[in-house]
C-alpha positions as CSV (number, residue, x, y, z in Angstrom):
1,M,53.6,60.7,-39.0
2,T,55.1,60.7,-43.0
3,R,58.4,62.7,-43.2
4,T,59.8,63.9,-46.8
5,L,63.2,63.7,-47.3
6,C,65.3,65.4,-50.5
7,E,67.3,62.8,-52.5
8,L,70.3,63.7,-50.9
9,C,69.4,63.1,-47.1
10,A,67.3,60.2,-48.5
11,E,70.1,58.6,-49.9
12,P,71.4,57.2,-46.2
13,V,68.1,56.0,-45.4
14,V,67.5,54.1,-48.6
15,Q,71.4,52.3,-48.5
16,A,70.5,51.1,-44.9
17,L,67.3,49.7,-45.6
18,Q,68.7,48.1,-48.7
19,E,71.4,46.6,-46.9
20,K,69.3,45.6,-44.3
21,V,67.3,43.6,-47.1
22,M,70.6,42.3,-48.7
23,N,71.5,40.8,-45.0
24,S,68.5,39.1,-44.5
25,I,68.7,37.6,-48.3
26,A,72.1,36.5,-47.9
27,A,71.2,34.9,-44.4
28,G,68.5,33.3,-45.6
29,T,65.9,35.5,-42.8
30,A,63.7,37.3,-45.4
31,P,60.6,36.7,-43.7
32,M,58.2,33.7,-45.0
33,G,55.5,35.5,-46.8
34,S,57.7,37.3,-48.8
35,A,58.6,38.2,-52.4
36,Y,59.9,34.6,-52.9
37,E,56.5,33.2,-52.0
38,R,55.5,35.6,-54.9
39,L,58.2,34.9,-57.3
40,A,57.4,31.2,-57.0
41,S,53.1,31.4,-57.4
42,T,53.8,34.1,-60.5
43,D,56.3,30.9,-62.0
44,Q,55.7,27.5,-60.9
45,R,58.3,26.1,-62.4
46,F,60.8,27.0,-59.6
47,T,59.7,26.9,-55.7
48,A,60.3,29.5,-52.9
49,D,63.3,27.8,-51.7
50,A,64.9,28.3,-55.3
51,F,64.1,32.1,-55.2
52,R,65.8,32.4,-51.8
53,F,68.4,30.0,-52.7
54,I,69.5,32.3,-55.8
55,G,69.0,35.5,-53.9
56,R,71.7,33.9,-51.9
57,A,73.7,33.2,-54.7
58,V,73.8,36.5,-56.0
59,C,74.4,38.0,-52.4
60,A,77.3,35.7,-52.0
61,A,78.2,36.9,-55.7
62,L,78.3,40.1,-54.7
63,S,80.8,39.9,-51.6
64,A,83.2,38.1,-53.3
65,A,83.2,40.4,-56.5
66,D,85.4,42.6,-57.1
67,S,85.4,46.4,-55.4
68,S,86.0,47.6,-58.7
69,A,82.8,46.2,-60.0
70,G,80.8,47.9,-57.4
71,D,77.0,46.4,-57.0
72,H,77.3,44.4,-59.7
73,V,78.2,41.1,-60.7
74,S,78.0,38.8,-64.2
75,G,75.8,35.4,-64.7
76,R,79.1,33.7,-64.8
77,D,79.8,34.8,-61.3
78,V,76.5,34.3,-60.0
79,A,76.3,31.0,-61.3
80,E,79.6,30.3,-59.9
81,A,78.7,31.7,-56.5
82,F,75.4,29.5,-56.9
83,R,77.4,26.0,-57.4
84,L,79.7,27.0,-54.5
85,L,77.0,27.6,-52.2
86,A,75.4,24.8,-52.8
87,L,78.3,22.4,-53.0
88,R,79.0,23.7,-49.3
89,E,75.5,23.7,-47.9
90,L,73.6,20.7,-49.5
91,G,76.8,18.1,-50.6
92,T,75.8,15.2,-52.4
93,S,72.0,15.8,-52.1
94,A,72.7,19.2,-54.4
95,L,71.7,17.8,-57.7
96,S,68.3,16.1,-56.4
97,T,67.7,19.1,-53.9
98,L,68.1,21.6,-56.4
99,E,66.0,19.3,-59.4
100,S,63.3,19.7,-56.6
101,W,63.5,22.8,-56.3
102,G,62.9,23.2,-60.7
103,I,66.5,24.0,-60.9
104,R,68.4,21.5,-63.7
105,S,71.1,24.2,-65.5
106,P,72.4,27.0,-64.9
107,D,70.1,28.7,-67.4
108,D,67.2,27.7,-64.3
109,V,69.3,29.6,-62.1
110,G,69.3,33.0,-65.2
111,A,65.6,32.6,-64.8
112,V,65.2,33.1,-61.6
113,V,67.8,35.9,-61.3
114,F,66.0,37.5,-63.8
115,R,62.5,36.6,-62.4
116,M,63.9,38.2,-59.5
117,I,65.2,41.6,-60.7
118,E,61.5,42.2,-62.7
119,G,60.2,41.4,-59.6
120,G,62.5,44.1,-58.5
121,M,64.8,42.4,-55.7
122,F,68.1,43.5,-57.6
123,G,69.1,45.5,-60.8
124,A,70.5,44.4,-64.2
125,R,72.4,46.2,-66.0
126,P,71.2,47.2,-69.6
127,E,73.6,44.6,-71.3
128,D,72.7,41.8,-68.4
129,K,70.8,38.8,-70.0
130,P,69.2,36.0,-69.6
131,E,71.6,34.3,-72.1
132,D,74.8,34.9,-69.8
133,F,73.8,31.9,-67.9
134,Q,73.1,29.6,-70.7
135,S,75.1,26.0,-70.7
136,L,77.9,27.2,-68.2
137,Y,78.3,24.3,-66.7
138,D,76.9,20.7,-67.1
139,F,74.7,20.0,-63.4
140,A,75.4,16.0,-63.6
141,A,79.1,16.9,-63.8
142,A,78.6,20.0,-61.4
143,F,77.6,18.5,-58.7
144,P,78.4,15.2,-56.9
145,T,75.8,12.8,-56.5
146,G,78.4,10.1,-53.6
147,R,79.5,8.5,-57.6
148,N,81.4,11.8,-59.1
149,E,83.2,13.2,-56.7
150,S,85.1,15.2,-59.2
151,A,82.6,18.0,-59.0
152,L,84.9,19.7,-56.7
153,A,87.3,20.5,-58.9
154,F,85.2,21.8,-61.3
155,E,85.7,24.7,-62.8
156,I,83.4,26.7,-65.6
157,D,83.6,26.5,-69.6
158,P,85.4,29.9,-70.7
């Protein structure tokens, strides 16, 4: 049975669905035969794990964002949330794991984010662009490998 709702009545239903999707992305529980695999098949530079992980980083950035920003975060915010998530979850294997997924720089994080935007997973403002992620930090310096423990005190350059 199909029901048609006016925009006003449909809004809470759409918001609930969007929240459910965002929660599954944030928890890393989106279905395996999901958009991540489709995105990875269209851009073979990156694995489905790269899309999944960066989706979680976007959600983390949104959760940490100032409420006055609404549902928008900057490329810098996403790149920092990505870095912190990788440090927390991947530890000293972050650099090698990320490289195995095809992520070798903040520029790659931006490329994945914008592929997800093109795929309808996230929205963007007209002023948002992949270049917002360019050269925000050096990956080798940002992720400790056992020889470089200083990454924990790392900050993104202005």
